[in-house]
All heavy atoms as an XYZ file, in Angstrom:
746
protein
N      -0.520     18.351     94.263
C      -1.624     19.076     93.641
C      -1.839     20.410     94.348
O      -2.051     21.421     93.698
C      -2.921     18.231     93.637
C      -4.098     19.027     93.128
C      -2.746     16.991     92.794
N      -1.773     20.375     95.686
C      -1.965     21.623     96.439
C      -0.891     22.652     96.067
O      -1.185     23.833     95.916
C      -1.960     21.356     97.943
C      -3.130     20.519     98.425
S      -4.727     21.276     98.102
C      -4.710     22.587     99.288
N       0.349     22.203     95.890
C       1.428     23.117     95.512
C       1.179     23.688     94.120
O       1.429     24.874     93.873
C       2.768     22.387     95.564
N       0.650     22.851     93.218
C       0.331     23.317     91.869
C      -0.752     24.397     91.922
O      -0.625     25.445     91.292
C      -0.110     22.137     91.000
C      -0.476     22.519     89.588
C       0.489     22.934     88.688
C      -1.804     22.467     89.151
C       0.172     23.285     87.391
C      -2.140     22.814     87.858
C      -1.152     23.223     86.984
O      -1.482     23.577     85.704
N      -1.813     24.138     92.689
C      -2.865     25.141     92.847
C      -2.304     26.424     93.441
O      -2.640     27.520     92.999
C      -3.996     24.611     93.726
C      -4.882     23.605     93.050
C      -5.531     22.641     93.793
C      -5.085     23.617     91.689
C      -6.358     21.712     93.195
C      -5.913     22.693     91.066
C      -6.547     21.733     91.827
N      -1.463     26.299     94.451
C      -0.880     27.471     95.096
C      -0.033     28.270     94.101
O      -0.082     29.495     94.088
C      -0.051     27.060     96.314
C       0.503     28.220     97.061
N      -0.298     29.082     97.779
C       1.778     28.670     97.197
C       0.448     30.021     98.312
N       1.719     29.786     97.980
N       0.741     27.566     93.240
C       1.578     28.262     92.260
C       0.736     29.034     91.250
O       1.203     30.015     90.672
C       2.501     27.275     91.548
O       1.769     26.467     90.638
N      -0.498     28.596     91.036
C      -1.408     29.292     90.107
C      -2.308     30.301     90.815
O      -3.193     30.894     90.193
C      -2.284     28.269     89.373
C      -1.565     27.319     88.429
C      -2.547     26.312     87.859
C      -0.869     28.066     87.317
N      -2.106     30.471     92.119
C      -2.953     31.363     92.929
C      -4.405     30.934     92.910
O      -5.321     31.750     92.860
C      -2.847     32.821     92.456
C      -1.471     33.403     92.655
O      -0.829     33.054     93.671
O      -1.041     34.202     91.805
N      -4.653     29.623     92.932
C      -6.016     29.102     92.972
C      -6.379     28.743     94.403
O      -5.630     28.052     95.084
C      -6.159     27.854     92.094
C      -6.090     28.068     90.597
C      -6.146     26.735     89.879
C      -7.202     28.968     90.121
N      -7.526     29.207     94.840
C      -8.032     28.869     96.165
C      -8.854     27.591     96.027
O      -9.861     27.565     95.321
C      -8.901     30.007     96.706
C      -9.504     29.713     98.059
O      -9.049     28.755     98.724
O     -10.441     30.430     98.454
N      -8.444     26.555     96.701
C      -9.139     25.276     96.578
C      -9.902     24.936     97.849
O     -10.175     23.777     98.122
C      -8.164     24.138     96.231
C      -7.603     24.346     94.856
C      -7.070     24.001     97.263
N     -10.275     25.951     98.608
C     -10.984     25.689     99.861
C     -12.360     25.082     99.611
O     -12.918     24.433    100.480
C     -11.105     26.974    100.689
O     -11.821     27.953     99.970
N     -12.927     25.298     98.433
C     -14.201     24.694     98.102
C     -14.000     23.806     96.876
O     -14.254     24.201     95.739
C     -15.259     25.774     97.840
C     -16.646     25.204     97.814
O     -16.835     24.048     97.458
N     -17.618     26.003     98.172
N     -13.526     22.598     97.121
C     -13.142     21.694     96.037
C     -14.313     21.355     95.110
O     -14.125     21.187     93.906
C     -12.542     20.425     96.623
N     -15.545     21.248     95.654
C     -16.696     20.890     94.827
C     -16.939     21.952     93.751
O     -17.184     21.617     92.579
C     -17.936     20.700     95.703
C     -19.142     20.271     94.944
N     -19.253     19.004     94.398
C     -20.272     20.931     94.596
C     -20.409     18.907     93.770
N     -21.037     20.065     93.871
N     -16.885     23.212     94.128
C     -17.076     24.280     93.136
C     -15.960     24.267     92.101
O     -16.200     24.463     90.910
C     -17.142     25.635     93.820
C     -18.435     25.892     94.507
C     -18.483     27.287     95.048
N     -19.740     27.507     95.738
C     -19.977     28.529     96.515
N     -19.057     29.435     96.720
N     -21.145     28.671     97.104
N     -14.737     24.048     92.570
C     -13.611     23.975     91.647
C     -13.814     22.831     90.654
O     -13.609     22.992     89.450
C     -12.303     23.800     92.415
C     -11.046     23.673     91.564
C     -10.832     24.929     90.730
C      -9.841     23.399     92.438
N     -14.245     21.685     91.141
C     -14.496     20.540     90.265
C     -15.534     20.893     89.207
O     -15.363     20.589     88.024
C     -14.965     19.336     91.089
C     -15.314     18.148     90.249
C     -14.330     17.280     89.808
C     -16.635     17.900     89.887
C     -14.651     16.178     89.015
C     -16.962     16.812     89.101
C     -15.969     15.953     88.664
N     -16.631     21.541     89.614
C     -17.679     21.906     88.652
C     -17.148     22.864     87.594
O     -17.538     22.801     86.435
C     -18.882     22.510     89.374
C     -19.684     21.462     90.106
C     -21.030     21.913     90.620
N     -21.300     23.317     90.565
C     -21.792     24.034     91.571
N     -22.064     23.460     92.716
N     -22.029     25.321     91.437
N     -16.253     23.772     87.998
C     -15.668     24.701     87.036
C     -14.730     23.996     86.069
O     -14.648     24.355     84.891
C     -14.905     25.816     87.763
C     -15.764     26.840     88.485
C     -14.875     27.745     89.331
C     -16.573     27.668     87.501
N     -14.031     22.992     86.562
C     -13.083     22.270     85.714
C     -13.767     21.252     84.804
O     -13.271     20.950     83.728
C     -12.031     21.560     86.577
C     -11.099     22.463     87.377
C     -10.177     21.623     88.247
C     -10.308     23.388     86.478
N     -14.916     20.727     85.220
C     -15.641     19.707     84.457
C     -16.462     20.377     83.355
O     -17.677     20.471     83.414
C     -16.538     18.894     85.396
C     -17.263     17.773     84.689
O     -16.810     17.354     83.605
O     -18.291     17.312     85.217
N     -15.774     20.830     82.315
C     -16.432     21.626     81.277
C     -17.377     20.830     80.400
O     -18.285     21.391     79.798
C     -15.388     22.323     80.381
O     -14.522     21.329     79.827
C     -14.582     23.332     81.171
N     -17.194     19.506     80.321
C     -18.081     18.704     79.480
C     -19.215     18.060     80.278
O     -19.980     17.260     79.744
C     -17.297     17.644     78.705
C     -16.605     16.633     79.596
O     -16.778     16.634     80.822
N     -15.799     15.786     78.996
N     -19.331     18.387     81.563
C     -20.416     17.901     82.437
C     -20.544     16.379     82.451
O     -21.648     15.846     82.493
C     -21.752     18.536     82.042
C     -21.736     20.024     82.230
O     -21.259     20.523     83.245
N     -22.247     20.754     81.261
N     -19.420     15.687     82.446
C     -19.429     14.225     82.475
C     -19.119     13.688     83.878
O     -18.918     12.494     84.050
C     -18.405     13.668     81.473
C     -18.695     14.042     80.031
S     -20.197     13.327     79.376
C     -19.738     11.625     79.296
N     -19.058     14.562     84.868
C     -18.749     14.200     86.251
C     -17.379     13.557     86.395
O     -17.166     12.714     87.264
C     -19.827     13.307     86.860
C     -21.112     14.075     87.076
O     -21.081     15.253     87.411
N     -22.232     13.422     86.876
N     -16.479     13.928     85.515
C     -15.078     13.574     85.682
C     -14.255     14.692     85.052
O     -14.759     15.487     84.281
C     -14.743     12.223     85.064
C     -14.915     12.187     83.547
O     -15.196     13.247     82.946
O     -14.777     11.114     82.962
N     -13.011     14.761     85.450
C     -12.132     15.799     84.927
C     -10.895     15.107     84.367
O     -10.096     14.558     85.117
C     -11.741     16.812     86.027
C     -10.753     17.836     85.489
C     -12.980     17.519     86.574
N     -10.805     15.117     83.054
C      -9.639     14.542     82.399
C      -8.440     15.454     82.561
O      -8.556     16.607     82.989
N      -7.293     14.958     82.205
C      -6.067     15.731     82.373
C      -6.105     17.018     81.557
O      -5.666     18.071     82.024
C      -4.806     14.877     82.055
C      -3.533     15.614     82.427
C      -4.785     14.474     80.588
C      -3.336     15.777     83.903
N      -6.650     16.961     80.336
C      -6.726     18.179     79.513
C      -7.659     19.203     80.136
O      -7.344     20.394     80.182
C      -7.182     17.841     78.095
C      -6.129     17.074     77.314
O      -4.927     17.235     77.620
O      -6.506     16.307     76.413
N      -8.831     18.742     80.600
C      -9.761     19.660     81.276
C      -9.109     20.258     82.515
O      -9.269     21.445     82.787
C     -11.029     18.922     81.723
C     -12.077     18.730     80.678
C     -13.291     18.026     81.237
O     -13.141     16.952     81.855
O     -14.397     18.568     81.054
N      -8.423     19.428     83.263
C      -7.784     19.883     84.494
C      -6.760     20.970     84.203
O      -6.797     22.049     84.796
C      -7.123     18.703     85.213
C      -6.416     19.079     86.472
C      -7.127     19.300     87.644
C      -5.039     19.214     86.487
C      -6.475     19.656     88.810
C      -4.378     19.566     87.642
C      -5.093     19.790     88.811
N      -5.849     20.701     83.268
C      -4.801     21.677     82.969
C      -5.358     22.942     82.339
O      -4.996     24.051     82.738
C      -3.741     21.035     82.061
C      -2.946     19.898     82.693
C      -2.037     19.249     81.656
C      -2.152     20.376     83.893
N      -6.257     22.796     81.359
C      -6.864     23.971     80.719
C      -7.661     24.784     81.729
O      -7.586     26.016     81.755
C      -7.777     23.556     79.562
C      -7.018     22.997     78.378
O      -5.781     23.194     78.298
O      -7.661     22.348     77.537
N      -8.421     24.099     82.563
C      -9.235     24.786     83.560
C      -8.401     25.511     84.584
O      -8.708     26.653     84.963
N      -7.347     24.880     85.050
C      -6.473     25.538     86.034
C      -5.829     26.785     85.449
O      -5.747     27.825     86.112
C      -5.399     24.578     86.538
S      -6.027     23.333     87.670
N      -5.406     26.704     84.210
C      -4.808     27.884     83.575
C      -5.854     28.980     83.374
O      -5.557     30.157     83.522
C      -4.160     27.503     82.240
C      -2.952     26.604     82.392
S      -1.703     27.239     83.541
C      -1.146     28.687     82.671
N      -7.077     28.575     83.056
C      -8.159     29.542     82.871
C      -8.505     30.243     84.178
O      -8.854     31.422     84.198
C      -9.377     28.818     82.298
C     -10.487     29.733     81.846
C     -11.672     28.967     81.273
N     -12.372     28.249     82.315
C     -12.487     26.932     82.412
N     -11.934     26.161     81.510
N     -13.150     26.366     83.383
N      -8.409     29.519     85.279
C      -8.785     30.060     86.584
C      -7.628     30.717     87.318
O      -7.807     31.231     88.419
C      -9.361     28.939     87.458
C     -10.619     28.275     86.937
C     -10.969     27.070     87.788
C     -11.768     29.259     86.893
N      -6.477     30.705     86.722
C      -5.275     31.227     87.376
C      -5.449     32.688     87.771
O      -5.979     33.485     87.005
C      -4.084     31.100     86.429
C      -2.802     31.623     86.991
C      -1.690     31.506     85.980
C      -0.441     32.172     86.535
N       0.631     32.189     85.577
N      -4.996     32.997     88.979
C      -4.970     34.385     89.440
C      -6.331     34.883     89.892
O      -7.291     34.142     90.024
N      -6.373     36.167     90.122
C      -7.607     36.797     90.618
C      -8.475     37.234     89.443
O      -7.997     37.476     88.346
C      -7.249     38.005     91.466
C      -6.465     37.647     92.708
C      -6.108     38.860     93.535
O      -6.769     39.889     93.388
O      -5.170     38.764     94.320
N      -9.757     37.352     89.726
C     -10.682     37.834     88.701
C     -10.392     39.302     88.418
O     -10.153     40.089     89.326
C     -12.117     37.670     89.160
N     -10.402     39.643     87.173
C     -10.207     41.030     86.774
C     -11.561     41.740     86.833
O     -12.609     41.129     86.734
C      -9.663     41.093     85.350
C      -8.404     40.279     85.122
C      -7.202     40.998     85.672
C      -5.922     40.313     85.284
N      -5.401     39.391     86.246
N     -11.518     43.019     86.988
C     -12.745     43.811     87.076
C     -13.639     43.580     85.864
O     -14.854     43.443     85.999
C     -12.400     45.287     87.195
O     -13.569     46.061     87.259
N     -13.047     43.494     84.684
C     -13.865     43.289     83.482
C     -14.548     41.926     83.523
O     -15.699     41.787     83.097
C     -13.034     43.457     82.192
C     -13.979     43.508     80.994
C     -11.996     42.371     82.059
C     -13.334     44.003     79.728
N     -13.865     40.902     84.060
C     -14.476     39.579     84.169
C     -15.702     39.625     85.069
O     -16.760     39.084     84.735
C     -13.474     38.567     84.738
C     -12.266     38.373     83.849
O     -12.416     38.477     82.611
O     -11.185     38.114     84.391
N     -15.553     40.259     86.205
C     -16.661     40.354     87.162
C     -17.810     41.154     86.554
O     -18.978     40.765     86.657
C     -16.193     40.983     88.489
C     -17.365     41.244     89.415
C     -15.149     40.099     89.158
N     -17.500     42.246     85.889
C     -18.546     43.065     85.285
C     -19.249     42.356     84.141
O     -20.452     42.540     83.947
C     -17.975     44.405     84.829
C     -17.791     45.340     85.992
O     -18.764     45.829     86.546
N     -16.557     45.550     86.397
N     -18.525     41.547     83.380
C     -19.166     40.758     82.327
C     -20.144     39.756     82.936
O     -21.246     39.566     82.420
C     -18.118     40.033     81.478
C     -17.329     40.942     80.561
S     -18.353     41.770     79.337
C     -18.889     40.394     78.355
N     -19.759     39.119     84.031
C     -20.665     38.179     84.699
C     -21.913     38.887     85.222
O     -23.025     38.377     85.066
C     -19.943     37.474     85.851
C     -18.945     36.419     85.442
C     -18.168     35.922     86.656
C     -19.634     35.256     84.764
N     -21.723     40.040     85.843
C     -22.866     40.803     86.353
C     -23.798     41.162     85.199
O     -25.022     41.019     85.301
C     -22.396     42.068     87.100
C     -23.549     43.011     87.387
C     -21.681     41.683     88.392
N     -23.224     41.587     84.085
C     -24.024     41.940     82.905
C     -24.827     40.742     82.405
O     -26.027     40.855     82.120
C     -23.102     42.471     81.810
C     -23.779     42.733     80.518
N     -24.614     43.815     80.330
C     -23.776     42.056     79.346
C     -25.086     43.785     79.097
N     -24.587     42.728     78.483
N     -24.176     39.601     82.287
C     -24.854     38.399     81.805
C     -25.946     37.957     82.774
O     -27.029     37.541     82.350
C     -23.850     37.262     81.582
C     -22.898     37.496     80.437
C     -23.603     37.599     79.098
O     -24.517     36.790     78.835
O     -23.239     38.487     78.307
N     -25.689     38.026     84.051
C     -26.678     37.622     85.054
C     -27.890     38.549     85.012
O     -29.025     38.084     85.150
C     -26.044     37.574     86.454
C     -25.086     36.381     86.526
C     -27.098     37.503     87.548
C     -24.208     36.359     87.750
N     -27.666     39.816     84.784
C     -28.788     40.761     84.690
C     -29.648     40.478     83.464
O     -30.838     40.742     83.461
C     -28.278     42.199     84.643
C     -27.809     42.702     85.984
C     -27.358     44.146     85.889
C     -26.917     44.659     87.240
N     -26.447     46.043     87.168
N     -29.060     39.920     82.407
C     -29.809     39.611     81.178
C     -30.616     38.326     81.295
O     -31.569     38.113     80.540
C     -28.844     39.478     80.005
C     -28.229     40.775     79.575
C     -27.337     40.615     78.377
N     -27.950     39.736     77.394
C     -27.288     39.079     76.460
N     -25.996     39.211     76.370
N     -27.898     38.298     75.608
N     -30.259     37.462     82.228
C     -30.921     36.163     82.342
C     -32.437     36.237     82.521
O     -33.161     35.507     81.848
C     -30.296     35.343     83.471
C     -29.003     34.634     83.113
C     -28.437     33.928     84.338
C     -29.189     33.656     81.986
N     -32.964     37.083     83.425
C     -34.429     37.105     83.573
C     -35.165     37.434     82.272
O     -36.162     36.800     81.949
C     -34.669     38.186     84.630
C     -33.404     38.231     85.424
C     -32.312     37.938     84.415
N     -34.657     38.388     81.504
C     -35.288     38.721     80.226
C     -35.207     37.554     79.257
O     -36.188     37.224     78.581
C     -34.631     39.960     79.608
C     -35.120     40.343     78.212
C     -36.615     40.662     78.238
C     -34.319     41.498     77.669
N     -34.061     36.905     79.209
C     -33.903     35.760     78.312
C     -34.840     34.624     78.716
O     -35.446     33.974     77.856
C     -32.451     35.293     78.321
C     -31.493     36.296     77.691
S     -29.742     35.924     77.971
C     -29.597     34.351     77.189
N     -34.985     34.396     80.010
C     -35.884     33.340     80.484
C     -37.341     33.684     80.192
O     -38.111     32.816     79.780
C     -35.674     33.098     81.975
C     -34.351     32.423     82.340
C     -34.161     32.421     83.846
C     -34.308     31.019     81.785
N     -37.726     34.945     80.426
C     -39.103     35.350     80.120
C     -39.403     35.183     78.641
O     -40.473     34.702     78.261
C     -39.339     36.805     80.552
C     -39.614     36.988     82.019
C     -40.156     38.370     82.322
N     -39.264     39.438     81.923
C     -38.309     39.972     82.688
N     -38.108     39.523     83.892
N     -37.556     40.944     82.231
N     -38.475     35.559     77.783
C     -38.658     35.429     76.337
C     -38.802     33.962     75.942
O     -39.699     33.598     75.174
C     -37.480     36.076     75.588
O     -37.404     37.452     75.949
C     -37.644     35.949     74.083
N     -37.930     33.116     76.497
C     -38.003     31.688     76.181
C     -39.314     31.092     76.676
O     -39.943     30.290     75.976
C     -36.815     30.957     76.809
N     -39.755     31.481     77.856
C     -41.010     30.971     78.403
C     -42.196     31.434     77.564
O     -43.087     30.646     77.256
C     -41.181     31.417     79.857
C     -42.410     30.921     80.577
C     -42.435     29.398     80.620
C     -42.459     31.480     81.993
N     -42.179     32.684     77.149
C     -43.260     33.213     76.307
C     -43.313     32.458     74.984
O     -44.384     32.060     74.515
C     -43.054     34.707     76.063
C     -44.198     35.340     75.274
C     -43.924     36.773     74.882
N     -42.819     36.802     73.954
C     -41.739     37.578     74.075
N     -41.618     38.392     75.086
N     -40.781     37.535     73.175
N     -42.153     32.212     74.383
C     -42.101     31.474     73.122
C     -42.596     30.041     73.300
O     -43.319     29.515     72.456
C     -40.682     31.473     72.552
C     -40.225     32.847     72.102
O     -41.076     33.756     71.988
O     -39.010     33.007     71.885
N     -42.214     29.421     74.404
C     -42.654     28.056     74.689
C     -44.171     28.003     74.882
O     -44.839     27.125     74.340
C     -41.949     27.520     75.933
C     -42.345     26.117     76.380
C     -41.994     25.104     75.306
C     -41.655     25.774     77.692
N     -44.695     28.963     75.631
C     -46.147     28.995     75.847
C     -46.891     29.232     74.540
O     -47.930     28.627     74.293
C     -46.503     30.064     76.874
C     -46.104     29.692     78.281
C     -46.308     30.822     79.276
O     -46.452     32.000     78.860
O     -46.319     30.526     80.482
N     -46.357     30.098     73.688
C     -46.998     30.357     72.398
C     -47.000     29.101     71.538
O     -47.998     28.784     70.882
C     -46.281     31.495     71.672
N     -45.915     28.359     71.556
C     -45.822     27.117     70.791
C     -46.806     26.084     71.327
O     -47.501     25.418     70.550
C     -44.385     26.565     70.842
O     -43.507     27.548     70.291
C     -44.267     25.277     70.062
N     -46.875     25.965     72.648
C     -47.803     24.999     73.244
C     -49.238     25.370     72.928
O     -50.064     24.511     72.626
C     -47.594     24.932     74.755
C     -46.307     24.223     75.123
C     -46.101     24.165     76.596
N     -47.164     23.401     77.227
C     -47.404     23.416     78.520
N     -46.683     24.143     79.329
N     -48.387     22.696     79.029
N     -49.577     26.675     72.978
C     -50.927     27.125     72.662
C     -51.248     26.821     71.201
O     -52.324     26.320     70.879
C     -51.080     28.622     72.941
C     -52.426     29.158     72.569
C     -53.515     28.917     73.382
C     -52.596     29.884     71.401
C     -54.772     29.402     73.035
C     -53.833     30.368     71.050
C     -54.934     30.132     71.869
N     -50.287     27.093     70.319
C     -50.487     26.836     68.895
C     -50.694     25.342     68.650
O     -51.593     24.946     67.907
C     -49.276     27.341     68.115
C     -49.365     27.177     66.627
C     -48.119     27.719     65.962
C     -48.092     27.391     64.497
N     -46.839     27.829     63.869
N     -49.880     24.505     69.300
C     -50.011     23.056     69.147
C     -51.361     22.566     69.671
O     -52.013     21.734     69.049
C     -48.879     22.322     69.877
C     -47.528     22.519     69.202
O     -47.507     22.981     68.030
O     -46.510     22.228     69.850
N     -51.787     23.097     70.821
C     -53.072     22.698     71.395
C     -54.220     23.147     70.491
O     -55.179     22.402     70.275
C     -53.236     23.284     72.795
N     -54.110     24.343     69.952
C     -55.140     24.866     69.055
C     -55.217     24.017     67.789
O     -56.305     23.676     67.320
C     -54.834     26.330     68.720
C     -55.992     27.016     68.043
O     -57.142     26.654     68.259
N     -55.701     28.007     67.234
N     -54.061     23.647     67.242
C     -54.038     22.786     66.048
C     -54.647     21.422     66.351
O     -55.378     20.865     65.528
C     -52.613     22.619     65.529
C     -52.097     23.867     64.846
O     -52.871     24.730     64.436
N     -50.786     23.978     64.739
N     -54.360     20.880     67.511
C     -54.913     19.571     67.895
C     -56.431     19.655     67.991
O     -57.132     18.739     67.547
C     -54.310     19.115     69.219
N     -56.923     20.740     68.557
C     -58.384     20.907     68.667
C     -59.018     21.044     67.289
O     -60.060     20.453     67.016
C     -58.716     22.135     69.512
S     -58.408     21.915     71.267
N     -58.383     21.810     66.423
C     -58.925     21.995     65.078
C     -58.903     20.681     64.287
O     -59.848     20.370     63.576
C     -58.128     23.064     64.317
C     -58.407     24.453     64.856
O     -59.430     24.698     65.482
N     -57.478     25.368     64.617
N     -57.842     19.918     64.417
C     -57.755     18.639     63.732
C     -58.762     17.648     64.279
O     -59.354     16.863     63.553
C     -56.345     18.048     63.841
C     -55.355     18.838     63.006
O     -55.735     19.537     62.079
N     -54.077     18.735     63.363
N     -58.996     17.700     65.569
C     -59.970     16.807     66.202
C     -61.382     17.138     65.719
O     -62.149     16.253     65.412
C     -59.882     16.959     67.736
O     -60.956     16.337     68.348
N     -61.675     18.420     65.589
C     -63.001     18.838     65.112
C     -63.224     18.485     63.667
O     -64.317     18.069     63.280
N     -62.202     18.587     62.833
C     -62.377     18.267     61.410
C     -62.539     16.765     61.216
O     -63.230     16.333     60.299
C     -61.197     18.800     60.580
O     -60.005     18.141     60.942
N     -61.914     15.947     62.075
C     -62.102     14.497     61.971
C     -63.528     14.111     62.325
O     -64.078     13.213     61.721
C     -61.113     13.775     62.897
C     -59.763     13.609     62.266
C     -58.881     12.705     63.100
N     -57.696     13.471     63.383
C     -57.098     13.581     64.551
N     -57.574     12.969     65.591
N     -56.042     14.312     64.695
N     -64.129     14.787     63.287
C     -65.500     14.465     63.672
C     -66.466     14.812     62.540
O     -67.417     14.119     62.310
C     -65.889     15.236     64.943
C     -65.232     14.680     66.179
C     -65.661     15.457     67.401
C     -64.947     14.950     68.648
N     -65.303     15.726     69.827
N     -66.185     15.925     61.831
C     -67.055     16.329     60.736
C     -66.929     15.364     59.577
O     -67.887     15.131     58.845
C     -66.695     17.742     60.258
C     -67.041     18.817     61.278
C     -66.558     20.187     60.830
O     -65.912     20.333     59.783
N     -66.873     21.193     61.632
N     -65.749     14.765     59.373
C     -65.544     13.822     58.282
C     -66.278     12.503     58.524
O     -66.563     11.768     57.603
C     -64.040     13.532     58.090
C     -63.287     14.759     57.583
O     -63.951     15.673     57.044
O     -62.043     14.796     57.725
N     -66.574     12.185     59.772
C     -67.189     10.909     60.095
C     -68.625     10.851     59.740
O     -69.367     11.678     59.550
C     -67.082     10.625     61.595
O     -65.716     10.586     61.958
């Protein structure tokens, strides 16, 4: 296995990170197809465009998280408001 990694120019000094990269279906195991596809995907050094794409995506994450959090809070507020309104109308019906 080490010779195979070496032939693909893969650094396996941190096996746990490599495993997480290869385990694409997050099932805590790496099947032969995942292993081979992942090794080929990771072959060689990162290209400048790959690194820059990652930097770009990472910079977008805070905005995406803020937007998702704002939407979630708005939904929760709307649900709470609806629950209060429904609770008040039931009391009036009694």
